[in-house]
RODO-2510 file (C-alpha; in nm, 4 decimals, decimal comma):
residues 503
     n   res          X          Y          Z
     1     m     7,3942    -0,5463     3,3108
     2     a     7,1875    -0,2413     3,1841
     3     l     7,4985    -0,0342     3,1844
     4     e     7,6562    -0,2884     3,0009
     5     r     7,3830    -0,3143     2,7233
     6     d     7,3485     0,0564     2,6784
     7     f     7,6988     0,0813     2,5962
     8     n     7,7039    -0,1689     2,3288
     9     e     7,4217     0,0369     2,1897
    10     v     7,6647     0,3310     2,1900
    11     i     7,9025     0,1000     1,9965
    12     s     7,6359    -0,0324     1,7688
    13     s     7,5033     0,3124     1,6737
    14     l     7,8717     0,4111     1,5810
    15     a     7,9619     0,1455     1,3871
    16     k     7,6300     0,1512     1,1689
    17     k     7,6417     0,5580     1,1432
    18     r     8,0525     0,5583     1,0306
    19     g     8,0574     0,2862     0,8279
    20     f     8,2376    -0,0177     1,0179
    21     y     7,9666    -0,3039     1,0146
    22     w     7,5959    -0,2913     0,9335
    23     g     7,3099    -0,5619     1,0134
    24     p     7,2162    -0,8395     1,0863
    25     s     7,2015    -0,8936     0,7094
    26     p     7,0381    -0,8941     0,4616
    27     e     6,9278    -0,5540     0,6043
    28     i     6,6562    -0,4866     0,3141
    29     y     6,4760    -0,8360     0,4035
    30     g     6,4723    -0,7892     0,7675
    31     g     6,8128    -0,9473     0,8641
    32     s     6,9106    -1,2611     0,9436
    33     s     7,1000    -1,3419     1,3217
    34     g     7,4482    -1,4242     1,2983
    35     f     7,5196    -1,2573     0,9581
    36     y     7,6526    -0,9308     0,9366
    37     d     7,8208    -0,7225     0,6487
    38     l     8,1731    -0,5231     0,7405
    39     a     8,1379    -0,1836     0,5962
    40     p     8,4079     0,0331     0,4290
    41     l     8,6049     0,1191     0,7580
    42     g     8,5246    -0,2044     0,9061
    43     k     8,6909    -0,4236     0,6163
    44     l     8,9823    -0,2101     0,6376
    45     l     9,0236    -0,2346     1,0080
    46     k     8,9824    -0,6491     0,9790
    47     n     9,2808    -0,6297     0,7077
    48     r     9,4979    -0,4367     0,9425
    49     l     9,4397    -0,6886     1,2161
    50     e     9,4780    -0,9616     0,9809
    51     n     9,8349    -0,7610     0,8885
    52     v     9,8950    -0,8106     1,2474
    53     i     9,8255    -1,1487     1,2580
    54     r     9,9735    -1,2635     0,9243
    55     s    10,2958    -1,1021     1,0264
    56     s    10,3054    -1,2242     1,3645
    57     f    10,2798    -1,6169     1,2347
    58     v    10,5190    -1,5659     0,9725
    59     r    10,8006    -1,3679     1,1927
    60     s    10,7186    -1,7319     1,4294
    61     n    10,8337    -1,9488     1,1419
    62     f    10,4379    -2,0503     1,0714
    63     w    10,3589    -2,0883     0,6939
    64     e    10,0197    -1,9878     0,5543
    65     v     9,8215    -2,2251     0,3691
    66     e     9,4564    -2,2046     0,2408
    67     c     9,1804    -2,5234     0,2013
    68     p     8,8123    -2,5423     0,0761
    69     t     8,5379    -2,4252     0,3263
    70     v     8,3161    -2,7720     0,2599
    71     s     8,4210    -3,1356     0,2750
    72     p     8,2485    -3,4395     0,2857
    73     q     8,0927    -3,6217     0,5780
    74     i     8,3714    -3,8809     0,6848
    75     v     8,6388    -3,5870     0,7426
    76     w     8,3964    -3,4629     0,9890
    77     k     8,3056    -3,8105     1,1377
    78     a     8,6642    -3,8533     1,1964
    79     s     8,7314    -3,5206     1,3347
    80     g     8,4369    -3,5593     1,6117
    81     h     8,2584    -3,2699     1,4860
    82     l     7,9593    -3,5002     1,3797
    83     d     7,8806    -3,6385     1,7254
    84     g     7,9942    -3,3690     1,9714
    85     f     8,0254    -2,9982     1,7882
    86     s     7,6926    -2,8923     1,9613
    87     d     7,5174    -2,6504     2,1506
    88     s     7,2551    -2,7457     2,4562
    89     i     6,8865    -2,6504     2,3542
    90     t     6,5686    -2,6517     2,5122
    91     q     6,2387    -2,6715     2,3008
    92     c     5,9053    -2,5278     2,4656
    93     t     5,6774    -2,8228     2,5160
    94     k     5,3788    -2,6157     2,3611
    95     c     5,4701    -2,3774     2,0948
    96     d     5,7839    -2,5424     2,0044
    97     q     6,0127    -2,2354     2,0314
    98     v     6,3544    -2,3328     2,0709
    99     y     6,6148    -2,1626     2,3195
   100     r     6,9803    -2,1897     2,4029
   101     a     6,9846    -2,3341     2,7467
   102     d     7,2777    -2,1139     2,8385
   103     n     7,1240    -1,8226     2,7480
   104     l     6,8453    -1,8649     2,9160
   105     i     7,0160    -1,9408     3,2664
   106     e     7,2386    -1,6346     3,2485
   107     e     6,9684    -1,3658     3,1603
   108     a     6,7556    -1,5339     3,4286
   109     s     7,0436    -1,5481     3,6971
   110     d     7,3144    -1,2957     3,6668
   111     d     7,5910    -1,5265     3,8930
   112     a     7,4768    -1,8435     3,7968
   113     s     7,8008    -2,0525     3,6987
   114     l     7,7046    -2,2849     3,3784
   115     k     8,1064    -2,4034     3,3893
   116     g     8,0937    -2,7879     3,3878
   117     l     7,7359    -2,7985     3,4080
   118     s     7,5850    -3,1483     3,2299
   119     l     7,2694    -3,1272     3,0238
   120     d     7,0635    -3,3010     3,3086
   121     d     7,1851    -3,0458     3,5628
   122     m     7,0845    -2,7362     3,3107
   123     t     6,7819    -2,9102     3,3168
   124     e     6,7644    -2,8643     3,6613
   125     k     6,9098    -2,5068     3,6998
   126     i     6,5664    -2,4027     3,4368
   127     k     6,3109    -2,5510     3,6746
   128     e     6,5103    -2,4311     3,9915
   129     l     6,4943    -2,0546     3,8254
   130     k     6,1434    -2,0931     3,7077
   131     i     6,2189    -2,0688     3,3459
   132     r     5,9352    -2,0331     3,1018
   133     c     5,8938    -2,0177     2,7238
   134     t     5,9302    -1,6273     2,6513
   135     s     5,6388    -1,6496     2,3863
   136     c     5,3876    -1,8372     2,5403
   137     k     5,4980    -1,9074     2,9188
   138     s     5,4643    -2,2523     2,8553
   139     e     5,7005    -2,5333     3,0418
   140     l     6,0377    -2,5963     2,8751
   141     g     6,1752    -2,9521     2,7639
   142     p     6,4998    -3,1244     2,8806
   143     v     6,8046    -2,9656     2,7798
   144     q     6,9505    -3,1464     2,4727
   145     q     7,2323    -3,1063     2,2254
   146     y     7,2273    -2,9612     1,9133
   147     n     7,4569    -2,9687     1,6531
   148     l     7,6171    -2,6817     1,4922
   149     m     7,7602    -2,7692     1,1546
   150     l     7,5753    -2,6454     0,8376
   151     k     7,5091    -2,9591     0,5933
   152     t     7,5041    -2,9429     0,2199
   153     k     7,5837    -3,1756    -0,0674
   154     l     7,8217    -3,2273    -0,2816
   155     g     7,6489    -3,3162    -0,6763
   156     l     7,3157    -3,4992    -0,6246
   157     d     7,4031    -3,6961    -0,3132
   158     q     7,7261    -3,7126    -0,1195
   159     e     7,6574    -3,5394     0,2184
   160     a     7,9189    -3,2851     0,3052
   161     y     7,9074    -3,0034     0,5792
   162     m     8,0497    -2,6239     0,5835
   163     r     8,3536    -2,6187     0,7943
   164     p     8,2877    -2,4909     1,1507
   165     e     8,6407    -2,4278     1,2105
   166     t     8,9686    -2,3903     1,0180
   167     a     9,1965    -2,6883     1,1766
   168     t     9,0544    -2,9892     1,0513
   169     t     9,1145    -2,8958     0,6811
   170     t     9,4783    -2,8360     0,7779
   171     y     9,5238    -3,1639     0,9586
   172     l     9,4196    -3,3735     0,6433
   173     l     9,7574    -3,2096     0,4744
   174     f    10,0029    -3,3387     0,7303
   175     k    10,1089    -3,6073     0,4502
   176     r    10,1817    -3,3095     0,2279
   177     f    10,3147    -3,1186     0,5024
   178     l    10,5566    -3,3681     0,5662
   179     t    10,7297    -3,3757     0,2012
   180     f    10,7230    -2,9808     0,1723
   181     f    10,9104    -2,9486     0,5289
   182     r    11,1502    -3,2505     0,4371
   183     d    11,0231    -3,4896     0,6871
   184     q    11,1479    -3,2496     0,9711
   185     l    10,9502    -3,1957     1,2483
   186     p    10,8114    -2,9871     1,4228
   187     v    10,6130    -2,8309     1,1099
   188     s    10,4003    -2,4897     1,1946
   189     v    10,1236    -2,3867     0,9733
   190     f     9,8195    -2,1149     0,9539
   191     q     9,4881    -2,0430     0,7749
   192     i     9,3220    -1,7416     0,7817
   193     g     8,9416    -1,8455     0,6201
   194     k     8,5993    -1,8258     0,6447
   195     a     8,3992    -2,1124     0,8860
   196     y     8,0426    -2,1760     0,9792
   197     r     7,8437    -2,2294     1,2730
   198     n     7,4481    -2,2988     1,2875
   199     e     7,3882    -2,1359     1,6276
   200     i     7,0628    -2,1489     1,7568
   201     s     6,9992    -1,8029     1,8389
   202     p     7,2704    -1,5979     1,7859
   203     r     7,3249    -1,2917     2,0525
   204     q     7,5582    -1,0178     2,1230
   205     g     7,5921    -0,9013     1,7542
   206     m     7,9625    -0,9225     1,5939
   207     l     8,0668    -1,1631     1,9221
   208     r     7,8714    -1,4613     1,8033
   209     l     7,8267    -1,5224     1,4341
   210     r     7,7064    -1,7783     1,1861
   211     e     7,9839    -1,6784     0,9331
   212     f     8,2815    -1,5580     1,0175
   213     t     8,6787    -1,5372     0,9522
   214     q     8,8926    -1,8120     1,1821
   215     v     9,2675    -1,7901     1,2151
   216     e     9,4343    -2,0941     1,3276
   217     g     9,7571    -2,1953     1,3732
   218     q     9,8831    -2,5430     1,3993
   219     i    10,2446    -2,6704     1,5144
   220     f    10,2712    -3,0791     1,4430
   221     i    10,5217    -3,1869     1,7158
   222     l    10,6772    -3,4823     1,8801
   223     e    10,6484    -3,4941     2,2875
   224     e    11,0474    -3,4606     2,3194
   225     d    11,0337    -3,1733     2,0909
   226     e    10,7486    -3,0336     2,3297
   227     k    10,9941    -3,0573     2,6502
   228     n    11,3082    -2,9114     2,4788
   229     w    11,1725    -2,5998     2,2956
   230     p    11,4448    -2,3986     2,1885
   231     g    11,2163    -2,0835     2,1320
   232     f    11,1012    -2,0720     2,5096
   233     e    11,4588    -1,9353     2,5685
   234     d    11,3471    -1,6244     2,3984
   235     i    11,0184    -1,5248     2,6428
   236     k    11,0994    -1,7137     2,9688
   237     n    11,1612    -1,3489     3,1322
   238     n    10,8497    -1,2520     2,9675
   239     m    10,5570    -1,1968     3,1668
   240     l    10,2257    -1,2918     3,1307
   241     p     9,8694    -1,1988     3,3112
   242     l     9,7539    -1,5709     3,4122
   243     l     9,3995    -1,6716     3,5596
   244     t     9,4934    -2,0604     3,6575
   245     y     9,1859    -2,3022     3,7018
   246     q     9,3210    -2,3614     4,0613
   247     e     9,2180    -1,9511     4,1229
   248     q     8,9085    -2,0138     3,9731
   249     e     8,7787    -2,3365     4,1833
   250     s     8,8923    -2,1398     4,4578
   251     g     8,5868    -1,8914     4,3863
   252     s     8,9005    -1,5876     4,3034
   253     d     8,9321    -1,4311     3,9393
   254     k     9,2585    -1,3027     4,0837
   255     v     9,5055    -1,2586     3,7645
   256     t     9,9022    -1,2605     3,8406
   257     m    10,1649    -1,1609     3,6227
   258     t    10,3831    -1,4527     3,6537
   259     e    10,7154    -1,5014     3,4815
   260     m    10,7058    -1,7816     3,1856
   261     s    10,9917    -1,9575     3,3923
   262     a    10,7971    -1,9475     3,6620
   263     a    10,4744    -2,0341     3,5225
   264     i    10,6660    -2,3791     3,4250
   265     k    10,8100    -2,4205     3,7602
   266     k    10,4332    -2,3915     3,9335
   267     g    10,3002    -2,6100     3,6892
   268     f    10,1072    -2,3686     3,5082
   269     f    10,2033    -2,4729     3,2203
   270     q    10,3870    -2,8723     3,1525
   271     k    10,5235    -2,8055     2,8334
   272     p    10,7864    -2,5303     2,7204
   273     a    10,6478    -2,5467     2,3411
   274     y    10,2407    -2,5363     2,4740
   275     a    10,3690    -2,1986     2,6923
   276     w    10,5379    -2,0661     2,3879
   277     c    10,2086    -2,1000     2,2019
   278     v    10,0031    -1,8749     2,4632
   279     h    10,2775    -1,6254     2,4785
   280     l    10,2501    -1,6154     2,0966
   281     a     9,8773    -1,5930     2,1158
   282     y     9,9226    -1,2930     2,3888
   283     k    10,1894    -1,1203     2,1460
   284     i     9,9496    -1,1124     1,8570
   285     f     9,6527    -0,9860     2,0639
   286     s     9,9195    -0,7020     2,1888
   287     g     9,9665    -0,6463     1,8465
   288     m     9,6053    -0,5459     1,7827
   289     g     9,6071    -0,2885     2,0193
   290     f     9,5332    -0,4541     2,3485
   291     t     9,7184    -0,3524     2,6640
   292     p     9,7815    -0,5835     3,0186
   293     d     9,4856    -0,3604     3,1458
   294     n     9,1980    -0,5272     2,9495
   295     m     9,3830    -0,8587     2,8620
   296     r     9,3997    -1,1589     3,0575
   297     l     9,4964    -1,5453     3,0104
   298     r     9,2555    -1,7747     3,1524
   299     q     9,2990    -2,1575     3,1916
   300     h     8,9835    -2,3656     3,1283
   301     l     8,8918    -2,5817     3,4194
   302     p     8,9286    -2,9653     3,3998
   303     t     8,5350    -2,9954     3,3322
   304     e     8,5534    -2,7116     3,0631
   305     r     8,8305    -2,9183     2,8421
   306     a     8,7538    -3,1430     2,5762
   307     h     8,7911    -3,5394     2,6119
   308     y     9,1278    -3,5005     2,4118
   309     a     9,2647    -3,1545     2,5218
   310     e     9,5522    -3,1962     2,7679
   311     d     9,5402    -2,7898     2,8602
   312     a     9,3579    -2,5244     2,7416
   313     w     9,3675    -2,1340     2,7929
   314     d     9,2108    -1,8335     2,6762
   315     v     9,3087    -1,4835     2,5764
   316     e     9,0103    -1,2869     2,6844
   317     i     8,9416    -0,9062     2,6522
   318     h     8,7880    -0,6853     2,8885
   319     t     8,4622    -0,4814     2,7475
   320     r     8,2763    -0,2148     2,8399
   321     s     7,9788    -0,3940     2,6932
   322     f     7,9669    -0,7629     2,7814
   323     g     8,2167    -0,7572     3,0469
   324     w     8,5268    -1,0374     2,9953
   325     v     8,5013    -1,1721     2,6402
   326     e     8,6572    -1,5098     2,5286
   327     c     8,8744    -1,4173     2,1914
   328     c     9,0939    -1,7045     2,1527
   329     g     9,1795    -2,0422     2,2955
   330     i     9,4942    -2,2333     2,2931
   331     h     9,5386    -2,5724     2,2951
   332     d     9,7320    -2,8892     2,3584
   333     r     9,5045    -3,1221     2,1481
   334     g     9,7801    -3,4239     2,1707
   335     n     9,7580    -3,6853     1,8817
   336     y     9,3955    -3,7001     1,8959
   337     d     9,3266    -3,5424     1,5664
   338     l     9,5729    -3,7452     1,3459
   339     t     9,5069    -4,0295     1,5051
   340     r     9,1525    -4,0096     1,3809
   341     h     9,2340    -3,9118     1,0221
   342     q     9,4854    -4,1959     1,0324
   343     e     9,1704    -4,4768     1,1513
   344     f     8,8999    -4,3152     0,9145
   345     s     9,1010    -4,2378     0,5740
   346     k     9,3638    -4,5550     0,6678
   347     e     9,6597    -4,3205     0,5606
   348     k     9,9710    -4,3631     0,7497
   349     m     9,9959    -3,9974     0,9754
   350     s    10,2919    -4,1473     1,1710
   351     v    10,6554    -4,0565     1,1493
   352     k    10,9445    -4,2516     1,2909
   353     a    11,1202    -4,1331     1,6313
   354     n    11,3803    -4,3099     1,7940
   355     k    11,2915    -4,6280     1,5945
   356     q    10,9385    -4,6114     1,6931
   357     s    10,6397    -4,5044     1,4630
   358     v    10,5000    -4,2093     1,6499
   359     v    10,1621    -3,9790     1,5660
   360     p    10,2637    -3,6343     1,6250
   361     n    10,0850    -3,3905     1,8771
   362     v     9,9423    -3,1024     1,7829
   363     l     9,9178    -2,7401     1,9108
   364     e     9,7026    -2,5010     1,8190
   365     i     9,5817    -2,1373     1,8479
   366     a     9,2681    -2,0417     1,7315
   367     f     8,9784    -1,7693     1,6903
   368     g     8,7737    -1,5648     1,4995
   369     v     8,8808    -1,2070     1,3773
   370     e     8,5596    -1,0526     1,4268
   371     r     8,5760    -1,0751     1,8185
   372     p     8,9080    -0,8787     1,8562
   373     l     8,7542    -0,6541     1,5942
   374     f     8,4337    -0,5410     1,8030
   375     c     8,6427    -0,5504     2,1128
   376     l     8,9044    -0,2898     1,9711
   377     i     8,6347    -0,0770     1,8683
   378     d     8,4856    -0,1153     2,2167
   379     n     8,8318    -0,0437     2,4109
   380     s     8,9210     0,2748     2,1656
   381     y     8,5595     0,4576     2,2324
   382     d     8,6188     0,7689     2,4330
   383     e     8,4060     1,0789     2,4655
   384     d     8,4131     1,4284     2,6480
   385     e     8,1695     1,7474     2,6037
   386     e     8,2978     1,8139     2,2796
   387     r     8,3284     1,5031     2,0679
   388     s     8,3593     1,1254     2,1147
   389     w     8,6439     0,9684     1,9125
   390     l     8,8079     0,6213     1,8847
   391     k     9,1466     0,6214     1,9848
   392     f     9,3221     0,3413     1,7444
   393     p     9,6699     0,3040     1,7600
   394     p     9,8014     0,4663     1,4253
   395     h     9,8982     0,1392     1,2460
   396     l     9,5417     0,0064     1,3078
   397     a     9,3176     0,2751     1,2250
   398     p     9,1096     0,2367     0,8820
   399     i     9,1874     0,5881     0,8013
   400     q     9,5417     0,6886     0,8622
   401     v     9,5503     1,0503     0,7516
   402     a     9,2707     1,3175     0,6229
   403     v     9,3656     1,5973     0,3988
   404     f     9,2256     1,9001     0,4276
   405     p     9,1777     2,2360     0,1854
   406     l     9,1015     2,5436     0,4790
   407     m     8,8815     2,5920     0,2260
   408     g     8,7273     2,4926    -0,1151
   409     k     8,9066     2,7706    -0,3181
   410     p     9,1082     2,6594    -0,5920
   411     e     9,4369     2,7748    -0,4977
   412     l     9,4021     2,5500    -0,1847
   413     l     9,2178     2,2495    -0,3353
   414     a     9,5315     2,2538    -0,6024
   415     p     9,7929     2,1814    -0,3717
   416     s     9,5475     1,9774    -0,1288
   417     q     9,5213     1,7142    -0,3814
   418     v     9,8993     1,6872    -0,4843
   419     i     9,9640     1,6513    -0,1098
   420     y     9,7081     1,3714    -0,0931
   421     n     9,8268     1,1872    -0,3806
   422     e    10,2008     1,1845    -0,2514
   423     i    10,0418     1,0300     0,0914
   424     l     9,7963     0,7898    -0,0943
   425     d    10,1033     0,7155    -0,3096
   426     s    10,3254     0,6244    -0,0062
   427     g    10,1049     0,3339     0,0624
   428     l     9,8998     0,4664     0,3606
   429     v     9,4973     0,5075     0,3695
   430     t     9,4387     0,8370     0,3179
   431     q     9,0673     1,0600     0,2730
   432     f     9,0400     1,3737     0,0902
   433     d     8,7574     1,5968     0,2735
   434     r     8,6666     1,9376     0,1503
   435     g     8,3294     1,9590     0,3077
   436     g     8,2162     2,1459     0,5857
   437     s     8,3999     2,3712     0,8533
   438     i     8,7323     2,2975     0,9248
   439     g     8,6675     2,1858     1,3146
   440     r     8,3298     1,9494     1,1604
   441     r     8,5893     1,7704     0,9223
   442     y     8,8179     1,7220     1,2307
   443     r     8,5269     1,5858     1,4483
   444     r     8,4271     1,3097     1,1614
   445     q     8,8047     1,2176     1,1418
   446     d     8,8415     1,1753     1,4887
   447     e     8,4772     0,9622     1,5421
   448     v     8,6063     0,6577     1,2966
   449     g     8,9931     0,6978     1,4800
   450     t     9,2261     0,9213     1,2097
   451     p     9,4909     0,9545     1,3917
   452     f     9,6151     1,2257     1,1836
   453     c     9,4798     1,5163     0,9881
   454     v     9,6926     1,7508     0,7429
   455     t     9,5454     2,0701     0,6134
   456     v     9,6369     2,3567     0,3876
   457     d     9,5778     2,6743     0,4263
   458     y     9,6932     2,9943     0,2958
   459     e    10,0076     3,0295     0,5148
   460     s    10,1068     2,6800     0,3146
   461     l    10,1238     2,8772     0,0081
   462     e    10,3611     3,1214     0,1236
   463     d    10,5963     2,9095     0,3410
   464     n    10,5562     2,5785     0,1870
   465     t    10,4188     2,4095     0,5221
   466     v    10,1109     2,2395     0,6510
   467     t     9,9175     2,2125     0,9835
   468     l     9,9524     1,8355     1,0975
   469     r     9,6882     1,7602     1,4074
   470     e     9,7035     1,4584     1,6316
   471     r     9,3542     1,3084     1,7272
   472     d     9,4338     1,2309     2,0986
   473     s     9,5843     1,5671     2,1946
   474     m     9,4282     1,7486     1,9439
   475     e     9,7575     1,9393     1,9290
   476     q     9,8708     2,1303     1,5719
   477     v    10,2154     2,1478     1,4386
   478     r    10,3340     2,3112     1,1627
   479     v    10,5560     2,0827     0,9185
   480     k    10,7429     2,1231     0,5914
   481     r    10,5646     1,9779     0,2951
   482     e    10,8998     1,8069     0,1433
   483     v    10,9028     1,5932     0,4682
   484     l    10,5445     1,5526     0,5524
   485     v    10,5033     1,1960     0,4345
   486     e    10,8507     1,0840     0,5748
   487     i    10,6651     1,2497     0,9169
   488     i    10,3670     1,0817     0,8757
   489     h    10,5181     0,7404     0,7981
   490     n    10,7169     0,7450     1,1209
   491     l    10,4090     0,8560     1,3672
   492     v    10,1937     0,5565     1,2167
   493     r    10,5270     0,3157     1,2833
   494     a    10,5287     0,4435     1,6347
   495     k    10,9078     0,5440     1,5242
   496     l    10,8246     0,8958     1,6036
   497     t    10,5785     1,0316     1,8657
   498     f    10,3631     1,3503     1,8401
   499     a    10,5264     1,4987     2,1512
   500     d    10,8767     1,4959     1,9305
   501     l    10,7391     1,7270     1,6767
   502     t    10,6291     1,9688     1,9490
   503     k    10,9385     2,0123     2,1373
***
């Protein structure tokens, strides 16, 4: 565990030094846990991830919506959040210090399993491990539930809450969706927006925040369409790294690359539409730079699932900082959500199917953007005796190109500025850097993950070529100025490899 924490310190130090994220925020007032500022490079990286996410959903025929982040109390009573959206906490019997029970147990015992434990079980586990208050060493009280929602008021006296996720606000629009989509199901929509969770003691930096950007895709669907989902034919031969709940119950964490059609036959997935959603989530995270080597799909144990969930799988990313990190949940929610809102709002949420009035089911893909952002930085970090660098895929790198004049002489500065403007005008994020030795400038760009650097030297003035350098290999090649922008675009879009240029 100590090595993992040390690596997290390496990543956090780099992130703060080079401008990915800062915090806890606000730093000048001492900071509040669970709040971080995205620095310039972090914001660029987040934008890149959101572009991948948005493109993936749109290409899969989802439509984007945006809803308010505050809703009156009745919404959260209907959704079940008011009664059930909580963490397990324990309070010191002497000094009243409050702790998250699961954090205390995990810190006291590396092999303690919390899956499926009740509140009473966790109370007994704390006693068994002889865990006491870290402040005054007194006994801890029984484990209780603590609601995580942030409360506010609308006007003078209407009780309201900041949304803990985006999904509920999407469900409230169901009748409007029916009109927009001309009463045709399935309906596929998604949101990317802020959500808030009042965590007791946020840990692990960017992985557990009180304010974060939530992504949720929802498919409103009838049961017959879940079983006869045309999109499944397109992915039935694809392989996914699956860790089923049966494997976990047998004490194994063995991941098996499984063909989608075989996963259906073996009963890993009950419905082709839900299996398609799991595949889409995996595809989105692959597009965000994660590979099968550091990604797996873990099925929830029956004791982990929400009472309404017919099935649930997580996309997990392996990090050197914290091991396996849950980054995305894919849920078969049944018709729980629309049924609840129909009951509380008295508005009809049903449709006609086979001459019957039916409340549609919901399939969901849900995740926060900040977790994959942190995991990508963690996974991309590399170092040797000469340098440290971030191996971002070029299409995700915050800065895609840096332009250097070899020296700060007017005859080199002028053409360098022209090239910089040309690349910038083409739509790529570009940085102009004239400070320090050329080697030092390369190292600065390596450290923030810039995949390509262009250097203008005196040879450039003679033959109209420039030096193009690739980050990972540090190889260089001379390129004609008139084709430079096109070549860089093809490299960023993976239509061309740097090896192609050096042949």
